[in-house]
ROLUMMAR-197443 format. One record per residue (C-alpha): x negated, y, z negated; residue number from 1. Coordinates in pm, 1 decimal. Layout:
residues N
(site (X, Y, Z), NUM)
...
//
This chain:
residues 453
(site (-16660.9, 3482.2, -6248.2), 1)
(site (-16906.0, 3384.9, -6519.7), 2)
(site (-17242.2, 3243.4, -6622.2), 3)
(site (-17405.7, 2947.3, -6802.0), 4)
(site (-17721.7, 2995.5, -7008.2), 5)
(site (-17945.2, 2812.3, -7252.4), 6)
(site (-18035.5, 3025.3, -7552.7), 7)
(site (-18219.6, 2998.9, -7880.5), 8)
(site (-18015.9, 3011.0, -8204.1), 9)
(site (-18111.9, 3380.1, -8211.3), 10)
(site (-17940.5, 3411.5, -7870.0), 11)
(site (-18257.8, 3477.3, -7670.1), 12)
(site (-18190.5, 3358.5, -7314.9), 13)
(site (-18432.7, 3076.7, -7220.9), 14)
(site (-18277.1, 2962.5, -6895.4), 15)
(site (-18000.7, 3085.0, -6663.8), 16)
(site (-17837.2, 2771.8, -6528.4), 17)
(site (-17552.0, 2934.5, -6341.0), 18)
(site (-17453.1, 3297.1, -6263.8), 19)
(site (-17204.5, 3440.9, -6017.7), 20)
(site (-17175.5, 3780.6, -6190.8), 21)
(site (-17338.0, 4106.0, -6079.2), 22)
(site (-17493.4, 4164.5, -6422.1), 23)
(site (-17842.3, 4301.7, -6364.3), 24)
(site (-17925.3, 4268.5, -6730.5), 25)
(site (-17875.7, 3890.5, -6737.8), 26)
(site (-18242.9, 3786.1, -6756.3), 27)
(site (-18451.6, 3527.9, -6940.9), 28)
(site (-18614.6, 3634.2, -7269.7), 29)
(site (-18344.2, 3896.1, -7328.3), 30)
(site (-18113.3, 3876.8, -7625.7), 31)
(site (-17755.4, 3800.4, -7533.7), 32)
(site (-17638.7, 4029.1, -7812.6), 33)
(site (-17788.2, 4337.3, -7640.2), 34)
(site (-17515.9, 4345.9, -7376.7), 35)
(site (-17227.0, 4233.6, -7596.6), 36)
(site (-17014.0, 4518.5, -7734.9), 37)
(site (-17107.1, 4626.0, -8086.6), 38)
(site (-16762.9, 4531.9, -8222.8), 39)
(site (-16805.9, 4171.0, -8101.6), 40)
(site (-17165.9, 4104.2, -8206.1), 41)
(site (-17068.9, 3962.3, -8544.2), 42)
(site (-16810.8, 3744.3, -8371.0), 43)
(site (-17082.3, 3611.4, -8137.7), 44)
(site (-17300.9, 3524.4, -8435.2), 45)
(site (-17008.4, 3336.3, -8592.4), 46)
(site (-16969.1, 3155.7, -8261.4), 47)
(site (-17335.7, 3042.1, -8277.6), 48)
(site (-17306.2, 2937.5, -8643.2), 49)
(site (-16998.3, 2726.9, -8565.3), 50)
(site (-17192.8, 2554.5, -8285.6), 51)
(site (-17470.5, 2477.3, -8533.5), 52)
(site (-17217.2, 2331.8, -8775.9), 53)
(site (-16979.7, 2156.7, -8539.0), 54)
(site (-17195.2, 2099.6, -8226.8), 55)
(site (-16932.1, 2259.9, -7999.2), 56)
(site (-16703.3, 2566.6, -7995.3), 57)
(site (-16440.3, 2673.8, -7738.3), 58)
(site (-16246.3, 2983.5, -7642.8), 59)
(site (-16421.5, 3272.6, -7823.0), 60)
(site (-16321.1, 3608.3, -7669.4), 61)
(site (-16617.6, 3847.5, -7643.4), 62)
(site (-16650.4, 4178.3, -7458.9), 63)
(site (-16951.7, 4227.1, -7229.8), 64)
(site (-17063.7, 4591.2, -7223.3), 65)
(site (-17156.2, 4736.2, -6882.2), 66)
(site (-17230.8, 5096.8, -6788.4), 67)
(site (-16873.9, 5143.6, -6671.0), 68)
(site (-16653.4, 4932.9, -6897.8), 69)
(site (-16605.8, 4653.7, -7151.4), 70)
(site (-16514.2, 4323.4, -6979.9), 71)
(site (-16346.5, 4046.2, -7174.9), 72)
(site (-16518.9, 3705.1, -7144.2), 73)
(site (-16433.0, 3364.6, -7291.5), 74)
(site (-16734.5, 3190.4, -7450.7), 75)
(site (-16764.4, 2813.7, -7504.3), 76)
(site (-17079.3, 2629.9, -7610.0), 77)
(site (-17249.4, 2313.1, -7735.7), 78)
(site (-17562.8, 2234.6, -7933.1), 79)
(site (-17834.7, 2111.8, -7694.5), 80)
(site (-18165.9, 1939.9, -7764.0), 81)
(site (-18468.6, 2117.5, -7911.0), 82)
(site (-18239.2, 2350.6, -8107.7), 83)
(site (-18115.9, 2528.9, -7796.4), 84)
(site (-17755.8, 2629.7, -7735.2), 85)
(site (-17570.9, 2590.3, -7403.9), 86)
(site (-17325.6, 2876.9, -7352.3), 87)
(site (-17060.0, 2894.0, -7080.8), 88)
(site (-16891.6, 3229.8, -7026.3), 89)
(site (-16600.4, 3312.8, -6796.4), 90)
(site (-16351.5, 3595.1, -6762.0), 91)
(site (-16053.3, 3358.5, -6778.0), 92)
(site (-16031.1, 3045.6, -6987.1), 93)
(site (-15882.1, 2849.2, -6703.1), 94)
(site (-16173.3, 2953.8, -6478.8), 95)
(site (-16422.0, 2781.1, -6706.8), 96)
(site (-16324.4, 2442.0, -6569.4), 97)
(site (-16384.2, 2553.4, -6209.5), 98)
(site (-16708.5, 2717.0, -6308.7), 99)
(site (-16805.8, 2404.3, -6504.3), 100)
(site (-16731.0, 2174.4, -6206.7), 101)
(site (-16970.9, 2376.9, -5996.2), 102)
(site (-17231.6, 2373.7, -6271.5), 103)
(site (-17197.9, 1998.9, -6318.7), 104)
(site (-17266.2, 1941.0, -5950.4), 105)
(site (-17583.1, 2142.5, -5979.7), 106)
(site (-17668.3, 1966.0, -6306.0), 107)
(site (-17615.0, 1619.3, -6154.8), 108)
(site (-17840.4, 1703.2, -5861.8), 109)
(site (-18103.8, 1827.4, -6105.7), 110)
(site (-18059.9, 1526.2, -6331.6), 111)
(site (-18086.4, 1277.1, -6045.1), 112)
(site (-18396.9, 1452.7, -5927.5), 113)
(site (-18558.0, 1428.4, -6272.2), 114)
(site (-18459.7, 1065.8, -6299.5), 115)
(site (-18622.5, 994.1, -5966.1), 116)
(site (-18935.6, 1179.5, -6065.0), 117)
(site (-18953.2, 996.5, -6395.3), 118)
(site (-18900.6, 662.5, -6228.6), 119)
(site (-19156.4, 707.9, -5955.4), 120)
(site (-19388.6, 943.2, -6147.7), 121)
(site (-19391.4, 1171.7, -5842.3), 122)
(site (-19574.0, 1499.8, -5870.6), 123)
(site (-19587.0, 1752.9, -5590.3), 124)
(site (-19562.3, 2126.3, -5531.3), 125)
(site (-19199.7, 2090.9, -5417.9), 126)
(site (-19095.2, 1877.8, -5712.0), 127)
(site (-19073.4, 1956.0, -6081.6), 128)
(site (-19388.0, 1845.7, -6268.6), 129)
(site (-19307.1, 1606.0, -6553.5), 130)
(site (-19541.9, 1601.4, -6849.4), 131)
(site (-19529.8, 1440.2, -7191.6), 132)
(site (-19359.5, 1121.0, -7278.1), 133)
(site (-19136.9, 1032.7, -6981.1), 134)
(site (-18903.7, 812.0, -7184.6), 135)
(site (-18834.7, 1088.1, -7439.2), 136)
(site (-18770.8, 1340.9, -7163.8), 137)
(site (-18533.9, 1099.9, -6991.0), 138)
(site (-18343.9, 1035.4, -7314.8), 139)
(site (-18317.1, 1407.3, -7388.8), 140)
(site (-18182.6, 1481.4, -7041.3), 141)
(site (-17935.8, 1196.0, -7068.1), 142)
(site (-17817.0, 1321.0, -7406.5), 143)
(site (-17766.7, 1675.5, -7271.2), 144)
(site (-17576.6, 1531.7, -6979.4), 145)
(site (-17353.2, 1327.5, -7212.6), 146)
(site (-17286.1, 1640.9, -7417.8), 147)
(site (-17201.0, 1832.1, -7103.8), 148)
(site (-16959.0, 1560.7, -6999.5), 149)
(site (-16790.7, 1586.1, -7343.0), 150)
(site (-16758.9, 1961.0, -7292.8), 151)
(site (-16612.6, 1904.4, -6946.5), 152)
(site (-16349.4, 1668.6, -7084.4), 153)
(site (-16264.2, 1911.4, -7364.2), 154)
(site (-16242.2, 2202.1, -7124.8), 155)
(site (-16016.3, 2006.5, -6888.8), 156)
(site (-15788.8, 1914.6, -7178.5), 157)
(site (-15786.4, 2273.1, -7304.7), 158)
(site (-15715.4, 2405.6, -6959.0), 159)
(site (-15414.4, 2175.4, -6920.2), 160)
(site (-15284.7, 2287.3, -7259.5), 161)
(site (-15332.6, 2651.6, -7166.4), 162)
(site (-15145.9, 2609.8, -6839.7), 163)
(site (-14861.6, 2426.7, -7015.5), 164)
(site (-14839.2, 2690.9, -7289.7), 165)
(site (-14848.4, 2970.0, -7032.2), 166)
(site (-14574.7, 2809.4, -6823.4), 167)
(site (-14358.3, 2751.2, -7131.9), 168)
(site (-14425.4, 3107.4, -7256.2), 169)
(site (-14318.8, 3266.5, -6927.2), 170)
(site (-14022.2, 3029.3, -6882.8), 171)
(site (-13903.7, 3132.6, -7230.5), 172)
(site (-13944.1, 3503.7, -7161.8), 173)
(site (-13770.1, 3476.7, -6827.0), 174)
(site (-13466.9, 3312.5, -6985.6), 175)
(site (-13428.6, 3564.1, -7268.5), 176)
(site (-13126.0, 3788.9, -7220.8), 177)
(site (-13302.9, 4090.0, -7364.7), 178)
(site (-13548.6, 4293.5, -7160.2), 179)
(site (-13910.1, 4176.7, -7218.9), 180)
(site (-14230.6, 4339.4, -7090.6), 181)
(site (-14584.6, 4218.3, -7167.2), 182)
(site (-14880.4, 4456.1, -7135.0), 183)
(site (-15239.8, 4337.1, -7113.1), 184)
(site (-15534.3, 4482.6, -7305.4), 185)
(site (-15554.2, 4768.2, -7052.7), 186)
(site (-15185.5, 4848.6, -7126.0), 187)
(site (-15090.9, 4743.7, -6774.7), 188)
(site (-14776.5, 4541.7, -6702.0), 189)
(site (-14867.8, 4172.5, -6696.4), 190)
(site (-14513.7, 4027.8, -6713.1), 191)
(site (-14159.5, 4158.0, -6681.0), 192)
(site (-13848.0, 3942.5, -6693.5), 193)
(site (-13535.5, 3992.9, -6482.8), 194)
(site (-13341.8, 4155.9, -6763.8), 195)
(site (-13609.4, 4424.1, -6792.6), 196)
(site (-13615.5, 4481.0, -6413.9), 197)
(site (-13239.5, 4528.7, -6414.2), 198)
(site (-13247.4, 4760.7, -6714.7), 199)
(site (-13533.8, 4978.8, -6584.8), 200)
(site (-13422.7, 4977.8, -6220.2), 201)
(site (-13760.4, 4840.9, -6100.7), 202)
(site (-13887.1, 4541.6, -5900.4), 203)
(site (-14177.3, 4296.8, -5913.0), 204)
(site (-14416.0, 4552.0, -5758.2), 205)
(site (-14466.9, 4728.1, -6092.4), 206)
(site (-14697.5, 4453.1, -6218.5), 207)
(site (-15045.6, 4591.0, -6279.5), 208)
(site (-14915.3, 4943.0, -6341.5), 209)
(site (-14909.8, 5138.5, -6665.1), 210)
(site (-14559.5, 5143.6, -6812.5), 211)
(site (-14600.5, 5517.8, -6870.6), 212)
(site (-14653.1, 5567.0, -6495.1), 213)
(site (-14292.2, 5471.5, -6426.4), 214)
(site (-14009.4, 5720.5, -6407.2), 215)
(site (-13859.7, 5618.5, -6742.1), 216)
(site (-13839.0, 5776.1, -7086.7), 217)
(site (-13742.7, 5656.4, -7433.6), 218)
(site (-13604.3, 5959.7, -7617.6), 219)
(site (-13547.8, 5981.7, -7990.5), 220)
(site (-13290.4, 6196.1, -8172.5), 221)
(site (-13514.5, 6499.1, -8134.2), 222)
(site (-13529.3, 6439.0, -7755.3), 223)
(site (-13899.9, 6341.2, -7770.4), 224)
(site (-14029.4, 6074.1, -7533.6), 225)
(site (-14188.0, 5827.6, -7778.4), 226)
(site (-14285.5, 5547.7, -7537.2), 227)
(site (-14657.2, 5627.9, -7501.1), 228)
(site (-14714.2, 5712.7, -7871.3), 229)
(site (-14563.9, 5387.5, -7997.2), 230)
(site (-14765.4, 5178.5, -7751.9), 231)
(site (-15080.4, 5356.3, -7868.3), 232)
(site (-14968.4, 5302.5, -8229.3), 233)
(site (-14944.9, 4927.1, -8189.7), 234)
(site (-15281.4, 4909.3, -8011.8), 235)
(site (-15445.8, 5119.4, -8283.9), 236)
(site (-15298.2, 4954.5, -8592.0), 237)
(site (-15224.3, 4601.3, -8468.0), 238)
(site (-14885.7, 4627.8, -8642.9), 239)
(site (-14539.8, 4584.7, -8495.3), 240)
(site (-14324.1, 4894.3, -8451.5), 241)
(site (-13947.1, 4910.0, -8427.6), 242)
(site (-13754.3, 5215.8, -8313.2), 243)
(site (-13376.0, 5227.8, -8328.4), 244)
(site (-13107.7, 5443.1, -8169.5), 245)
(site (-13315.6, 5565.0, -7877.1), 246)
(site (-13196.2, 5669.6, -7530.9), 247)
(site (-13356.1, 5494.4, -7235.5), 248)
(site (-13358.5, 5728.2, -6936.0), 249)
(site (-13417.9, 5578.7, -6591.1), 250)
(site (-13370.5, 5724.4, -6242.6), 251)
(site (-12999.7, 5634.3, -6243.1), 252)
(site (-12873.9, 5600.6, -6600.7), 253)
(site (-12908.7, 5664.6, -6970.3), 254)
(site (-12863.7, 5373.8, -7208.6), 255)
(site (-12869.9, 5349.2, -7589.4), 256)
(site (-13142.9, 5102.2, -7692.8), 257)
(site (-13344.5, 4958.9, -7979.3), 258)
(site (-13716.4, 4915.7, -7906.6), 259)
(site (-13951.5, 4660.5, -8065.8), 260)
(site (-14324.8, 4646.2, -7988.3), 261)
(site (-14551.9, 4371.2, -8121.3), 262)
(site (-14923.9, 4302.5, -8076.4), 263)
(site (-15041.7, 4002.8, -7878.9), 264)
(site (-15339.7, 3869.4, -8073.4), 265)
(site (-15594.9, 3592.0, -8032.4), 266)
(site (-15664.7, 3393.5, -8350.2), 267)
(site (-15481.7, 3667.3, -8542.7), 268)
(site (-15785.7, 3892.1, -8497.6), 269)
(site (-15827.9, 4041.5, -8152.6), 270)
(site (-15549.7, 4240.2, -7985.9), 271)
(site (-15524.1, 4151.7, -7616.8), 272)
(site (-15192.8, 4309.6, -7531.0), 273)
(site (-14850.8, 4430.0, -7638.9), 274)
(site (-14510.4, 4269.7, -7592.1), 275)
(site (-14213.2, 4506.9, -7569.3), 276)
(site (-13853.0, 4400.6, -7624.9), 277)
(site (-13579.2, 4644.9, -7520.0), 278)
(site (-13231.9, 4574.9, -7653.7), 279)
(site (-12932.5, 4740.5, -7478.8), 280)
(site (-12705.8, 4849.6, -7766.6), 281)
(site (-12426.0, 4997.0, -7555.4), 282)
(site (-12173.3, 4741.6, -7685.3), 283)
(site (-12299.2, 4785.6, -8040.6), 284)
(site (-12252.7, 5162.5, -8012.8), 285)
(site (-11901.7, 5125.9, -7874.1), 286)
(site (-11815.7, 4889.2, -8161.9), 287)
(site (-11961.1, 5133.6, -8415.5), 288)
(site (-11765.5, 5419.3, -8259.4), 289)
(site (-11450.7, 5209.7, -8274.4), 290)
(site (-11507.6, 5133.8, -8641.5), 291)
(site (-11588.5, 5497.7, -8714.2), 292)
(site (-11271.1, 5604.7, -8543.0), 293)
(site (-11066.7, 5349.9, -8731.4), 294)
(site (-11211.8, 5479.8, -9057.3), 295)
(site (-11100.6, 5839.3, -8993.3), 296)
(site (-10801.0, 5800.6, -8758.5), 297)
(site (-10438.9, 5710.7, -8822.0), 298)
(site (-10376.0, 5405.1, -8603.8), 299)
(site (-10020.9, 5491.8, -8512.0), 300)
(site (-10055.1, 5858.3, -8417.9), 301)
(site (-10427.8, 5872.0, -8327.5), 302)
(site (-10485.7, 6187.0, -8539.9), 303)
(site (-10679.2, 6222.3, -8866.2), 304)
(site (-10572.0, 5984.6, -9145.1), 305)
(site (-10509.5, 6102.1, -9500.1), 306)
(site (-10863.6, 6027.4, -9616.2), 307)
(site (-11024.4, 6226.6, -9335.6), 308)
(site (-10771.2, 6508.5, -9370.6), 309)
(site (-10853.6, 6557.2, -9741.3), 310)
(site (-11225.8, 6542.4, -9663.3), 311)
(site (-11187.7, 6805.4, -9391.3), 312)
(site (-10983.3, 7028.7, -9623.5), 313)
(site (-11250.8, 7005.1, -9892.9), 314)
(site (-11513.5, 7123.8, -9644.3), 315)
(site (-11293.5, 7417.1, -9536.8), 316)
(site (-11244.3, 7517.6, -9904.3), 317)
(site (-11622.8, 7527.2, -9945.0), 318)
(site (-11640.9, 7743.2, -9637.0), 319)
(site (-11380.1, 7979.5, -9785.2), 320)
(site (-11597.2, 8024.0, -10095.4), 321)
(site (-11912.7, 8067.3, -9890.5), 322)
(site (-11786.8, 8301.1, -9619.1), 323)
(site (-11500.8, 8467.9, -9813.8), 324)
(site (-11239.2, 8393.7, -9550.0), 325)
(site (-10872.8, 8285.7, -9584.3), 326)
(site (-10748.5, 7931.0, -9539.7), 327)
(site (-10385.3, 7824.7, -9481.3), 328)
(site (-10232.7, 7478.8, -9491.3), 329)
(site (-9888.4, 7372.4, -9364.7), 330)
(site (-9721.0, 7065.2, -9509.0), 331)
(site (-9479.6, 6907.0, -9260.0), 332)
(site (-9208.6, 6644.0, -9318.5), 333)
(site (-9009.2, 6473.1, -9044.9), 334)
(site (-8638.5, 6497.3, -9117.4), 335)
(site (-8421.0, 6190.7, -9069.4), 336)
(site (-8695.3, 5931.0, -9007.7), 337)
(site (-8522.4, 5671.9, -9226.5), 338)
(site (-8197.9, 5719.2, -9033.0), 339)
(site (-8382.4, 5664.9, -8699.4), 340)
(site (-8544.9, 5348.6, -8837.1), 341)
(site (-8211.7, 5216.2, -8967.2), 342)
(site (-8012.1, 5297.2, -8653.9), 343)
(site (-8264.5, 5235.3, -8372.7), 344)
(site (-8536.6, 5020.9, -8527.4), 345)
(site (-8890.9, 5085.0, -8651.8), 346)
(site (-9031.8, 5102.2, -8300.3), 347)
(site (-8811.5, 5403.3, -8238.3), 348)
(site (-8930.5, 5554.0, -8567.8), 349)
(site (-9289.2, 5498.4, -8470.6), 350)
(site (-9227.7, 5664.0, -8134.3), 351)
(site (-9077.7, 5960.8, -8316.7), 352)
(site (-9387.0, 5999.5, -8535.9), 353)
(site (-9616.8, 5977.6, -8231.4), 354)
(site (-9424.3, 6256.8, -8052.1), 355)
(site (-9438.8, 6476.6, -8366.7), 356)
(site (-9813.2, 6423.7, -8399.4), 357)
(site (-9866.5, 6507.5, -8032.0), 358)
(site (-9668.7, 6831.9, -8055.6), 359)
(site (-9855.1, 6941.1, -8369.0), 360)
(site (-10196.8, 6849.7, -8226.1), 361)
(site (-10136.2, 7020.5, -7890.6), 362)
(site (-10046.4, 7356.0, -8043.2), 363)
(site (-10347.8, 7428.0, -8263.7), 364)
(site (-10704.2, 7545.4, -8199.7), 365)
(site (-11004.0, 7314.2, -8189.9), 366)
(site (-11112.7, 7468.5, -8520.4), 367)
(site (-10786.8, 7358.4, -8686.8), 368)
(site (-10677.9, 7005.4, -8778.8), 369)
(site (-10375.3, 6782.7, -8822.2), 370)
(site (-10367.4, 6475.0, -9044.6), 371)
(site (-10098.8, 6217.8, -9113.6), 372)
(site (-10068.0, 6193.8, -9489.4), 373)
(site (-9856.7, 5883.0, -9479.1), 374)
(site (-9498.7, 5792.0, -9390.9), 375)
(site (-9325.3, 6095.1, -9240.6), 376)
(site (-9563.9, 6360.0, -9382.3), 377)
(site (-9829.0, 6563.0, -9198.0), 378)
(site (-10083.5, 6822.2, -9310.5), 379)
(site (-10200.8, 7106.4, -9084.7), 380)
(site (-10519.5, 7292.3, -9180.9), 381)
(site (-10588.9, 7640.6, -9038.7), 382)
(site (-10938.7, 7778.5, -9096.2), 383)
(site (-10980.3, 8156.0, -9125.4), 384)
(site (-10605.3, 8220.8, -9083.1), 385)
(site (-10357.4, 8377.6, -9321.1), 386)
(site (-9994.2, 8268.8, -9356.9), 387)
(site (-9869.4, 8541.5, -9128.1), 388)
(site (-10090.1, 8415.8, -8842.3), 389)
(site (-9989.5, 8057.9, -8906.1), 390)
(site (-9622.0, 8153.9, -8892.7), 391)
(site (-9679.7, 8254.3, -8528.4), 392)
(site (-9829.5, 7909.0, -8464.5), 393)
(site (-9528.8, 7746.8, -8631.0), 394)
(site (-9290.4, 7946.1, -8416.8), 395)
(site (-9465.4, 7807.4, -8107.8), 396)
(site (-9436.8, 7452.8, -8248.7), 397)
(site (-9063.0, 7499.1, -8314.1), 398)
(site (-9022.2, 7611.2, -7951.3), 399)
(site (-9197.1, 7296.6, -7825.3), 400)
(site (-8975.9, 7085.5, -8051.1), 401)
(site (-8664.0, 7250.1, -7905.3), 402)
(site (-8790.5, 7182.4, -7549.9), 403)
(site (-8853.1, 6817.8, -7638.8), 404)
(site (-8503.5, 6779.0, -7782.8), 405)
(site (-8345.3, 6932.3, -7472.2), 406)
(site (-8539.7, 6717.8, -7224.6), 407)
(site (-8552.8, 6386.6, -7410.4), 408)
(site (-8341.6, 6085.1, -7317.8), 409)
(site (-8391.0, 5939.4, -7666.0), 410)
(site (-8084.2, 5882.6, -7885.4), 411)
(site (-8240.3, 6095.7, -8156.4), 412)
(site (-8401.6, 6441.6, -8192.4), 413)
(site (-8705.3, 6579.7, -8371.1), 414)
(site (-8640.7, 6788.4, -8682.0), 415)
(site (-8917.6, 6918.9, -8908.2), 416)
(site (-8937.6, 7079.9, -9250.4), 417)
(site (-9249.4, 7274.5, -9341.9), 418)
(site (-9415.9, 7478.1, -9614.5), 419)
(site (-9721.0, 7710.0, -9621.7), 420)
(site (-9988.9, 7769.2, -9883.8), 421)
(site (-10284.6, 8005.7, -9857.8), 422)
(site (-10618.1, 7996.4, -10038.5), 423)
(site (-10829.6, 8302.5, -10098.5), 424)
(site (-11200.9, 8294.1, -10182.2), 425)
(site (-11145.1, 8433.2, -10531.2), 426)
(site (-10881.3, 8178.8, -10647.3), 427)
(site (-10973.8, 7842.0, -10789.7), 428)
(site (-10729.1, 7624.9, -10602.1), 429)
(site (-10849.4, 7272.3, -10525.2), 430)
(site (-10738.3, 7074.8, -10221.5), 431)
(site (-10483.7, 6879.5, -10425.4), 432)
(site (-10338.6, 7196.7, -10572.7), 433)
(site (-10323.8, 7366.0, -10233.9), 434)
(site (-10136.8, 7068.2, -10083.0), 435)
(site (-9897.9, 7054.1, -10382.0), 436)
(site (-9819.2, 7421.6, -10336.8), 437)
(site (-9743.3, 7376.7, -9967.6), 438)
(site (-9543.7, 7061.3, -10046.9), 439)
(site (-9322.2, 7261.8, -10286.0), 440)
(site (-9253.3, 7517.2, -10014.2), 441)
(site (-9170.9, 7235.5, -9772.3), 442)
(site (-8904.4, 7097.0, -10006.0), 443)
(site (-8735.8, 7438.7, -10014.9), 444)
(site (-8721.6, 7430.1, -9636.5), 445)
(site (-8592.3, 7070.4, -9643.0), 446)
(site (-8315.1, 7170.9, -9882.5), 447)
(site (-8198.7, 7426.2, -9626.9), 448)
(site (-8198.1, 7146.7, -9365.5), 449)
(site (-7980.8, 6926.9, -9585.4), 450)
(site (-7746.6, 7219.3, -9654.1), 451)
(site (-7704.3, 7272.1, -9280.6), 452)
(site (-7587.4, 6919.8, -9196.5), 453)
//
């Protein structure tokens, strides 16, 4: 849908050569600028100036203002005779060629008619009356026709390039592994690749719909759905926006994602849409969680490592000072680990340490912690418990150790030495001093073990 007009350099319409629009305001002697949106009037004037300078201009995007809406049109034009400008306008660039073909048929009929009149000097009520110098008129008409043919060739070439670029563009987007959605200037879905359909649980029928109409959400860390605001943000500023660590919620699943939105611009000036790339970061999150766990977990026993144990103890000491509550630690040493390693191999020794860690971990509260300090040493941290209360926990642990020793088919038994140390809010014990105090008590217990064998 479009129109072809001849205008003055001031854009006053002198002749409407072709029109298949429903625009009631498209009349001769009216200024073309009066029904172009205010934001695009300066662009239209630049378009005219470029035609004056270069004789032809192609592919300017201008919005036509109607009572109901702004409609995007593509303007092309050439410099005609007598200072006039021939303007071709169409809603789609590729439609200009079809529109132009129709116009050229009309033009050729008109041109042949004029040629016949000029040749035969025919004048009648049904024919156009020719006045002035016939030769000059004929030459002017021929020149305009040649210019139109140049425009037609240029438009055909441009149309082929547009089709090729569009096909390449969509072929590229379809092949991308990440989910890609393109919105047009009305924020409606213009393109969605297969990866996006799979990720969003949607089909091809969503084309032409607003993305915000779908039953999907992109939630941030504060549980806010940020999809609509970020789309509006790109449209308003023309800048790309990237949001990380979001949760994509569809009808059937929740997926961790990164979201990137970029403007689709024409000539780096006019925003005509938004392209959205959604990256599924499930594997990335699993990898990060694995690395985080490795950083704080003892690989052999799957409990806290020394670094994390000390860090946790420091936090509990701060809590003691803040809340004025007791804190007790228990330093544990596995008796006879070297003997097990020497007699049965290091795999047996590793198995022994795993069983000890499991017994200790299974007999404490969620608020308490166990860390392997290295070798055969473990640290137990009891928040808001005094030594007397922890002694009851230790009695339960010793009972579980006895049960394990009775039921095991291993050629060795579990034997543990331990020592307690308690911190009060008024003392100045640091984590190192508290551990050293418990370690000293553990060695007293270990000495009793050695004396008993």
